[in-house]
N, C-alpha and C positions, 0 to 999 in steps of 0.2 A: 262265388265272387266275394272278394274282400270288401270291407266297408271302412270308411275313414271319417273321423270327426271333421266337420266343415269349419275349420278355423275356430273362431270365437263365437260362432252362432250355435244354437242348440239343435243342430241337425247332424245325423250320421248318414252318409251317402255312399252308394255303391261306387266302386272305383271306375266302372264304365257307366256313363250316363247317356242320355238321349239328346243329341243336338237337333233342334227343331227348325233349322233354317230351310232344309229341303222341303218340308211339308208346308212351308209358307210360299216359297217362290224362288226364282233366279237360278233354278237347277233344271230347267226344262219342265215338261208337264208331269206333275204329280197330282193325281186326283185327291179330293178330300177323303174318299173312302180308303185309298191307299195310305194316306196320312194317318187316318184313324187306325187302320190295321197295323201299321208300323209301330205306332206308339203303344197300342195294346200289347203287341208282341214283345216290345222292349220291357214293359212293366211286368208281363208274365214271366219274362226271363230273369227278373230280379233287379232291374234298374230302378233306382230310387231318386234319381236326379234328372231334371228336365231343364234344358236351357233354350230360351227363345228370345225374341225381341219384338218391339212394337212395329217395326218396319218389315218384318218378314211377312210378305203378302199383305201389307197394310193392315195388320191385325189378324189375318187369316190363321196364322200359326197359333197365336194365343187363343183364338176362339175354338180351334180344333182341340187344343189341350183341355180347355174348360169342359168341352162336350164329353171327351173321353173320361176325364176324372169324375165327372158327375155320374157317369154310367157305371162306375166301379165301386166296389165296397172295399173295406179294409183300410189300412194306414195310407195316408196321402203322401206321395213323393214330394220332395223339395222342388219348387219351381222357381227358377231364376229368369228374369227378363232384363231387357236393356232399354235405355232411353237416351235420346239426344239426336239420333240421326234423322228425326222428322224435321229438324230445323232446316230452314231454307232462307238464306244460305246457311250451310253448316260451318259456322265460325264460332270462335271462342266467346265472342260477346253474347251469343245467344244462350250460353250455358248459365242461366240464372235459376235461382230457386223456383221462381214463379213458372218459368217455362217447363222445367223438369217436373214440377208438381202437376202441371196440367197433363203431361205425358203419362205420369204415374196414375193419375185418376182415370185416364183412358184405358190403361192396362188393367187396372183393378176391375173395370167394367168388363173388358174382354175376357179376363181370366176368371171372372165371377169370384173375386177374393177381396174381402174388406182390407186385409193387410197383406202386402206382397212379401214373400219370403226373402227375396234378394233383388235389388235393382242395381244394375251396373251401368255406369256412364258408357255410352256405346262408341268406343274409339274416338274420343273427343280430340280436337286439335291440341297440340302440345301445350300451348299457352294456357289452356283451361286448367291445367294442373298447377298453375302458379296463382290461382285465384282462391285464397282461403275462404272468402265469403261464400262461395258456392258450396264448399264442403261443410261449413257451418250450417248452411241451409239443408244439406242432406241429413245432418245430425238432427235438425229440427223436425224433419219428416219422419225420422225414427221416433222421436219423442211424441209426435202427433199420432202415432199408431198407424201410419199409412204403409210403412215398410219396416221389416224386422232388422234389416241391415243393408249396407251399400258397399259396392266395389267398383272397380274400373276395368273395362275391357280395353286393352292397349294394342298398339301396333309395334312399339319399340321397347326394348329392355330398359332404356333410360326413362321412359314414361312410367314403367312399372316401378322402378326404384323411387321415382319422385312420388308416385301415388301412395306408396306405403309409408311415406313420411307422415301422412295424416293418421293419427292414432286410431281412428274409428273405421279406417278402410279394412274391411274384413276379407276381401278376396280380390284376386287379379285373374283376369282371363287373358291368355296369351297364346300365340302360335308356337308350338313345339313339336317337332317330329324329326325323323332321320335326316330331313333336308333343312331343318331350322334348329340347330343345336345350341345356339348362343345362350338362351335363357339358363341353361344348366351351368354356365361358367361363373356367374355371380348372383344373379337374381334369385335362383332357387335357394341358395344358402341364406340370403336375407329373408326370404319368405319363411323358411323354417325357423329362423331366429325370432321373427316377429309374430309367429302363429297366424300367418296369413294363408288362407286357402288358395290353391292354384287350380284353375280350370283350364284345361288344355283344349284349344280348338284347332281346326284344320289339321287333324292328326294324320290324315291320309294324303295331305298335299293336294286337296281337291280331286282325289281319285287317282293321282299318279301312283301312289303307293298301294293301290289295289292290284297293280300289275296288269290291269285289263285295258288300259288306254294305249293306243298305238298312234302312229303318225296318220293313220287313215280314219281315226275316230272322228265322227261328225257330231258337233254340239248344236243344240237348238238355238234359235235366235235369242230366246229369253234365258239362256244359260250363261252365267257369268264367266264360264270358262271359254266362251267365245267373245262376249261383248266387253269383258274387262281384261283381256289378255295383256294389254299394255297399260293397265291402270286408268282406263278411260272413264270409269264410273266411280271407283273408290280405290283405296290403296292396292297397288298391284301385288303386294305381299299376301293378300287374301286369296289370290288365284294362283294355284300351283305353288303356294308358299313363296312366290316371287322368283322361283327358279325358271329360267328360260326353258321353253317347252322341250326343245331338242336335247338340252343338257339333262333335263329331268328324265327323259326316256333312256338316255345312256346310263344314268345312275341307277335307274330301276333295274336294268339288266344285271348290274353288279349286285344289287341288293337281292335279286332273285336267287342267287347262289347261296344266300345265307338262310333262306326260309326252311325251317325244319319239316320233315316229312309229316304229312297229316294236317298241316296248317296252311291256310291261305296266306298270301302276302299281306293282305289287309290285317288279318289277325296278328301276324308277326309284328307288323308296324305298330299296332295298338299295344301289344305286350311290351315292345321296346320302350314305349313311353312310360308304361306302368313300372318299369324297372327303377325309376328315380323316386326316392322316398318323398320328395317335395310335392309330387303330383297328387292332388286330392281326388280329382275326377277328370277323365278324358271324355269328350263329347262328340263322337262320330255321328254323322247324320245317317239317315236311312230313308230310302224311297219306298220301301215295302217291308212286309213282315219278315221275309227271308233275310234281308240285309240286317234288320234289327237283331234277329236271333244270332246271326253270325258274329255281329259285333260283340254281343254279350259273351259268346263262347271264347272270345280272345282272352278273357280273364282266367280261363281254365288251363291255358298253356303253361308248360313248365317254365321256370325262370330261364332267361337267356344266359348262356355261358359267357364268361368275361372275354374269352377270345373272339366270340362272335360280336359282342358289343364293341370290342376294339376294331374289328374289321369294318363295322358300320361307321365308326369314326374316321377310319382311313378313307373310305369312299367319300364321306362328306368333305374331309379336308382336301382331297385331291380334285374332286369334280364340282362340288356344290358351293363350298365356302367362299370361293372368290366372287361369286355372284350375289350372295345374300348376307354373309356374316357381319359385315360392317354397315349394312343398310338398316338392319332391324335389331 
């Protein structure tokens, strides 16, 4: 597995990391033991980056991570968490230094870390990005030794471009996959120019790009792929990457023809993301150890040929882009 410098922070991270949303909640039942097993398998496979958030299982994800890391020896992986979604209501006015600091203190306790490696504002309302006092406050939290750096997890490309106008923004987390290709058109170029780390989430379009979901797949009541299908709980772009379910299934059948022999569709989809030089780390989730090991193995696939990359862009342009390209 290749490793990349994490922007301007003193970390080198594996190109495939561990997304810890699934071990927190909102993906159906995942036991704490399965969560521990998945994370241990990911770390054993060479992953050195973990992404979580304070709202994943109301802190459950962070606490599982702390427990696993405490049980292991050797170098500690980089751990990134997110803050802001605990606000109720979740509005721009709530994004103050004081509120974010309180969330950070809670995460420091959950993760059993005096100084957090990275804190990302968690998909804040767009107006938040036009409040320089907040970002001055984030810098003050770095100076106070509570966090080593800060970034922003965004829904839209325009939000990413605005966030990196702040000189101390070290990372952007954004959705990018075969069904959400717009970040590569401008934002990735700007991220490279500004030495901003790029964390790619929702790499498998909530499982669509695993190739295992069908029209008959049943989702549990507490799985966001059921309860957020139309954006009822949070941005619809987080569920199936915003692609209408039936359209996504049609596009998956086209993508299936591109998958090389010996690779799963999920591994192919992850390798597709890693083909872009601006991507620092991709963070697929895993419900169990087997999935974590399969995710790590995606890094070992051979580079994807340009004609295959072109074919994937054609599928996107023809089937998917009309539904997502200008929304996010």
